[in-house]
LUMVEX-158787 format. One record per residue (C-alpha): residue in three letters; x, y, z. Coordinates in steps of 0.2 Angstrom, whole numbers, padded with zeros to 4 digits, always signed. Example, Ala and Ser with C-alpha at 12.3 -4.5 7.8 and 13.67 -1.06 7.14 Angstrom:
// residues 2
ALA+0062-0022+0039SER+0068-0005+0036
END
This chain:
// residues 325
UNK-0107-0094-0030UNK-0092-0088-0020UNK-0078-0076-0021UNK-0063-0075-0010UNK-0058-0057-0007UNK-0042-0049-0002UNK-0043-0056+0015UNK-0042-0074+0008UNK-0024-0080+0009UNK-0024-0098+0005UNK-0019-0110-0009UNK-0033-0101-0019UNK-0027-0084-0013UNK-0010-0084-0023UNK-0004-0087-0040UNK+0008-0102-0044UNK+0022-0089-0041UNK+0016-0085-0024UNK+0009-0068-0029UNK-0006-0063-0018UNK-0022-0061-0028UNK-0036-0048-0025UNK-0024-0036-0016UNK-0029-0020-0008UNK-0018-0010-0019UNK-0008-0009-0035UNK+0007+0001-0039UNK+0006+0015-0051UNK+0011+0007-0068UNK+0012-0010-0059UNK+0001-0026-0062UNK-0011-0035-0050UNK-0021-0051-0051UNK-0039-0052-0046UNK-0049-0069-0045UNK-0066-0076-0042UNK-0071-0093-0038UNK-0088-0100-0043UNK-0097-0115-0035UNK-0101-0127-0042UNK-0085-0124-0053UNK-0094-0129-0069UNK-0109-0118-0067UNK-0102-0104-0078UNK-0090-0104-0092UNK-0075-0092-0092UNK-0082-0084-0108UNK-0097-0079-0098UNK-0087-0070-0084UNK-0083-0051-0089UNK-0074-0039-0078UNK-0075-0020-0080UNK-0069-0004-0071UNK-0083+0005-0062UNK-0072+0020-0058UNK-0054+0024-0054UNK-0037+0024-0064UNK-0034+0006-0068UNK-0035-0003-0085UNK-0035-0021-0090UNK-0018-0028-0095UNK-0017-0036-0112UNK-0036-0040-0113UNK-0036-0050-0097UNK-0054-0045-0092UNK-0063-0061-0096UNK-0064-0077-0085UNK-0061-0081-0067UNK-0045-0071-0067UNK-0041-0053-0072UNK-0025-0043-0073UNK-0025-0024-0071UNK-0012-0011-0072UNK-0012+0004-0061UNK-0013+0021-0068UNK+0000+0035-0066UNK-0008+0044-0051UNK-0014+0038-0034UNK-0033+0035-0035UNK-0047+0023-0028UNK-0054+0011-0040UNK-0068-0002-0041UNK-0069-0017-0051UNK-0086-0025-0056UNK-0089-0043-0062UNK-0104-0049-0073UNK-0107-0068-0072UNK-0118-0076-0085UNK-0136-0072-0081UNK-0134-0068-0063UNK-0143-0051-0059UNK-0131-0036-0057UNK-0136-0034-0039UNK-0129-0052-0036UNK-0112-0050-0044UNK-0096-0046-0036UNK-0086-0030-0035UNK-0069-0026-0027UNK-0062-0010-0021UNK-0044-0006-0022UNK-0032+0009-0023UNK-0018+0014-0035UNK-0002+0018-0025UNK+0014+0027-0028UNK+0028+0014-0026UNK+0038+0016-0010UNK+0055+0009-0007UNK+0062+0007+0011UNK+0080+0002+0015UNK+0083-0011+0029UNK+0099-0010+0040UNK+0102-0027+0048UNK+0112-0030+0064UNK+0116-0048+0068UNK+0120-0050+0086UNK+0134-0063+0090UNK+0137-0073+0106UNK+0152-0072+0117UNK+0161-0084+0105UNK+0157-0074+0090UNK+0143-0085+0084UNK+0130-0075+0074UNK+0112-0077+0078UNK+0107-0079+0060UNK+0115-0079+0043UNK+0114-0066+0030UNK+0104-0078+0019UNK+0091-0079+0033UNK+0089-0060+0033UNK+0087-0060+0014UNK+0073-0073+0016UNK+0064-0062+0028UNK+0065-0047+0017UNK+0060-0057+0002UNK+0044-0063+0011UNK+0041-0045+0016UNK+0042-0040-0002UNK+0030-0053-0007UNK+0017-0048+0006UNK+0019-0029+0004UNK+0018-0029-0015UNK-0001-0028-0011UNK+0002-0010-0004UNK+0016-0005-0017UNK+0030-0006-0004UNK+0047-0014-0007UNK+0061-0017+0005UNK+0080-0018+0001UNK+0094-0024+0012UNK+0105-0009+0013UNK+0119-0017+0024UNK+0122-0031+0036UNK+0133-0027+0052UNK+0139-0041+0063UNK+0138-0035+0081UNK+0152-0042+0092UNK+0155-0036+0110UNK+0137-0035+0115UNK+0133-0053+0118UNK+0121-0049+0131UNK+0109-0045+0117UNK+0111-0062+0109UNK+0095-0066+0120UNK+0083-0052+0124UNK+0075-0056+0141UNK+0067-0039+0146UNK+0062-0022+0140UNK+0079-0014+0146UNK+0089-0026+0135UNK+0078-0023+0121UNK+0078-0004+0121UNK+0097-0004+0125UNK+0100-0014+0109UNK+0088-0004+0098UNK+0098+0011+0103UNK+0114+0004+0095UNK+0110+0012+0078UNK+0099+0027+0073UNK+0097+0040+0059UNK+0100+0027+0046UNK+0086+0033+0035UNK+0078+0016+0034UNK+0073+0002+0046UNK+0085-0005+0059UNK+0083-0024+0061UNK+0091-0033+0075UNK+0093-0052+0074UNK+0094-0062+0090UNK+0091-0079+0096UNK+0077-0076+0110UNK+0065-0062+0114UNK+0056-0061+0130UNK+0048-0078+0130UNK+0047-0094+0119UNK+0031-0087+0110UNK+0038-0071+0105UNK+0046-0071+0087UNK+0048-0053+0084UNK+0046-0036+0092UNK+0045-0018+0087UNK+0049-0003+0098UNK+0032+0005+0097UNK+0031+0023+0102UNK+0016+0019+0112UNK+0026+0013+0127UNK+0033+0031+0129UNK+0050+0028+0120UNK+0053+0033+0102UNK+0052+0020+0089UNK+0069+0015+0085UNK+0070-0002+0077UNK+0064-0020+0078UNK+0070-0037+0082UNK+0067-0054+0075UNK+0074-0070+0082UNK+0082-0085+0073UNK+0069-0098+0068UNK+0055-0086+0068UNK+0041-0089+0055UNK+0045-0082+0038UNK+0032-0068+0039UNK+0038-0061+0056UNK+0048-0047+0049UNK+0033-0042+0038UNK+0022-0042+0054UNK+0034-0031+0063UNK+0035-0019+0049UNK+0017-0018+0050UNK+0019-0011+0067UNK+0031+0002+0061UNK+0018+0007+0048UNK+0005+0010+0062UNK-0004-0007+0062UNK-0010-0016+0077UNK-0010-0034+0083UNK-0026-0044+0081UNK-0023-0057+0095UNK-0017-0048+0111UNK-0032-0038+0117UNK-0045-0045+0104UNK-0053-0061+0098UNK-0063-0063+0082UNK-0082-0063+0080UNK-0090-0080+0081UNK-0099-0088+0066UNK-0097-0086+0047UNK-0091-0071+0038UNK-0106-0059+0035UNK-0108-0041+0030UNK-0110-0035+0049UNK-0093-0042+0053UNK-0083-0034+0039UNK-0080-0015+0035UNK-0088-0010+0018UNK-0072-0008+0009UNK-0067-0026+0013UNK-0083-0033+0007UNK-0083-0038-0011UNK-0100-0044-0016UNK-0116-0038-0022UNK-0130-0032-0010UNK-0133-0045+0004UNK-0119-0056-0001UNK-0101-0053+0002UNK-0094-0066-0010UNK-0084-0076+0003UNK-0085-0095+0003UNK-0102-0099+0011UNK-0093-0110+0024UNK-0079-0098+0029UNK-0078-0094+0047UNK-0074-0076+0052UNK-0061-0083+0064UNK-0052-0092+0049UNK-0053-0076+0039UNK-0044-0065+0052UNK-0031-0078+0055UNK-0025-0075+0037UNK-0022-0057+0041UNK-0003-0051+0042UNK-0007-0043+0059UNK-0013-0059+0067UNK-0002-0072+0076UNK+0007-0085+0067UNK-0003-0101+0067UNK+0000-0119+0061UNK-0006-0122+0043UNK-0011-0104+0040UNK-0003-0093+0028UNK-0002-0076+0036UNK+0000-0061+0024UNK-0016-0052+0020UNK-0016-0033+0021UNK-0034-0028+0019UNK-0040-0011+0012UNK-0049-0006+0028UNK-0050-0011+0047UNK-0055-0028+0054UNK-0069-0030+0066UNK-0064-0039+0082UNK-0071-0042+0100UNK-0062-0036+0116UNK-0056-0050+0127UNK-0063-0041+0141UNK-0080-0039+0133UNK-0088-0028+0121UNK-0088-0025+0102UNK-0086-0028+0088UNK-0074-0014+0086UNK-0064-0009+0070UNK-0045-0013+0073UNK-0032-0004+0062UNK-0024-0018+0052UNK-0027-0012+0034UNK-0020+0000+0021UNK-0031+0014+0027UNK-0022+0015+0043UNK-0004+0015+0035UNK-0004+0034+0031UNK+0009+0038+0019UNK+0017+0020+0021UNK+0033+0027+0029UNK+0038+0015+0043UNK+0043+0024+0059UNK+0061+0019+0065
END
């Protein structure tokens, strides 16, 4: 038997409408979908699979607590919760459980600044900005965050920012607007090198965080990734590399595990490397749907040697979920 937990973002990790299943959180009063997969598929009938709430302020929506898929509703106040699943005659110690958190909904406005070249040609269209925000909303629903486009400003007369080639240009551009009360997004055609799709003005470089940039043609989840930095999350791919081998208990932190004792309830053939690639804070990779925000940290190895060490990429490292700008 296997269960794909919240770190699994694949065809089996979303509903037909693209909603991420097994999320780390659910909004107070909101709905969330949780799912298990059983191998072989016909080993257990849906009627022999029963979900229950071990603790925490969630309930099952409209009787959806039987079968491979369950729907829960978040309670009125923030709280941690734990779901348990009973599968046929499988012993209790061998059955899945899933941790999660009920969260107060947060809404963050985004102020977009579209840079134009010397001929007045815009780096991207407003439709592109809206598509980036829509994908961010799909991904951040799992941590009860919503983003709205507050305004779009076409920036003319600063065509040197159309292509960002160094730190000085980036920080000059991100000083254009401040104090908006939301996140400032700058839309350009190039950032630093051909492999860079987005950038956030992290305060770790000694300059206050003051906006982010995404380039035209960037993967759809790039804005969501940069928002992750604004929320205090770290990259998984610059200084680190994944542990080798298959997913196992020693490679995941306890809140990210979702199985009974000695299991973990991941696909038995799932490599830890593939699992980390699905995380929002990893690099964009071909044929990998990046979008998971785990409940806790991810363990990684240092490229210079040593580890594994927990890296802040999950809900537990997002504080009050108020992005810095």
